C-alpha positions as MATLAB code, in Angstrom:
seq = 'MFFRTEAGNEPVREWLRNLSLREKKIIGADILAVQWKWPIGKPLVDSLGSGLWEIRSSLGDRIARTFFIVVDEEIILLHGIIKKSRTAPKQELDLARKRQSNYQKQQTS';
ca = [
      83.543    6.306 -160.364;
      85.751    7.356 -163.125;
      89.427    6.598 -163.066;
      91.401    9.813 -162.789;
      94.698   10.302 -163.954;
      97.306   12.566 -162.326;
      96.777   15.607 -164.746;
      92.947   15.174 -163.313;
      91.750   14.252 -166.696;
      88.693   11.523 -166.836;
      89.062    9.727 -170.028;
      85.847    7.845 -169.921;
      83.547   11.193 -168.834;
      85.712   12.630 -171.918;
      84.783   10.129 -174.510;
      81.531    9.986 -173.379;
      80.888   13.634 -174.164;
      82.126   13.034 -177.889;
      79.280   10.428 -178.434;
      75.500   10.967 -180.238;
      73.074   11.395 -177.143;
      71.731    8.224 -178.331;
      74.895    6.353 -177.723;
      75.536    7.902 -174.138;
      72.109    6.886 -173.301;
      72.336    3.311 -174.416;
      75.420    3.151 -172.858;
      74.520    5.152 -169.923;
      71.884    2.473 -168.867;
      74.474   -0.291 -169.488;
      77.221    1.070 -166.863;
      74.044    1.641 -164.606;
      72.439   -2.134 -164.752;
      76.389   -3.316 -163.883;
      76.574   -1.068 -160.885;
      73.192   -2.219 -159.777;
      72.914   -6.118 -161.276;
      76.745   -6.601 -159.909;
      78.123   -9.157 -161.001;
      76.667   -9.952 -163.842;
      78.017  -11.871 -166.699;
      77.376  -12.116 -170.581;
      76.259  -11.094 -172.276;
      76.737   -7.718 -171.354;
      80.111   -8.332 -168.973;
      82.719  -10.395 -169.877;
      85.911  -10.789 -168.145;
      89.266   -9.554 -169.874;
      91.369  -11.840 -167.089;
      93.399   -9.952 -163.868;
      90.212   -7.965 -162.703;
      89.961   -6.336 -165.437;
      86.045   -6.180 -167.386;
      84.202   -5.168 -169.803;
      81.052   -4.002 -170.784;
      79.706   -4.344 -174.054;
      76.831   -2.514 -175.766;
      75.292   -2.490 -179.191;
      74.794    0.625 -181.031;
      72.976   -0.589 -183.747;
      75.916   -1.192 -186.115;
      78.333   -0.125 -183.688;
      79.993   -1.526 -180.878;
      81.253   -0.006 -177.670;
      83.237   -1.052 -175.086;
      83.702    0.406 -171.097;
      87.013   -0.621 -169.646;
      86.009   -1.376 -165.735;
      87.507   -2.903 -162.445;
      85.534   -3.182 -159.374;
      87.000   -2.097 -156.105;
      85.376   -2.643 -153.184;
      81.833   -3.562 -154.933;
      82.206    0.155 -156.856;
      83.008   -0.050 -160.697;
      86.155    2.295 -161.900;
      85.346    3.074 -165.928;
      89.176    3.323 -167.113;
      88.513    3.490 -170.516;
      85.608    3.374 -173.683;
      85.894    2.987 -176.976;
      83.760    1.576 -180.069;
      85.334   -1.183 -181.396;
      85.687   -1.440 -185.387;
      86.745   -5.195 -185.176;
      85.309   -8.660 -183.800;
      88.632   -8.109 -180.939;
      89.289   -4.784 -179.259;
      92.736   -3.737 -180.572;
      95.702   -4.809 -178.555;
      96.985   -0.926 -177.752;
      93.162   -0.344 -176.258;
      93.282   -3.426 -173.974;
      97.419   -2.075 -172.792;
      95.730    1.259 -172.139;
      93.421   -0.237 -169.897;
      95.036   -2.387 -167.827;
      98.318    0.558 -167.183;
      94.870    2.119 -165.982;
      94.150   -0.199 -163.543;
      97.737   -0.835 -162.242;
      97.838    3.696 -162.391;
      94.581    3.542 -160.659;
      96.574    0.924 -158.179;
      98.780    2.476 -157.180;
      97.377    5.618 -156.501;
      95.210    3.948 -153.893;
      98.262    2.706 -152.087;
     100.191    5.608 -151.970;
];
């Protein structure tokens, strides 16, 4: 399931649309593997703490990260990036955590 902003946008869906067909297939297959085999661990999935997880997709010369949470055994895709360094930039993690918080608020209101 895709996180939806209050404006109705689905950031991960929009991010995926801008990727090449090859990259979409790889990331899509990895997301599907997580959905069907949850819980799953490294190297495909890693915990970032406080209920935030990342799917690590190898795109050959690039690495994609799809940040998600699990709610009632369903994964909620919050944010996606193509990494340029070893670690995910703090601002990207902060955005994923903000969307996590927003999703939780949406569910309680």
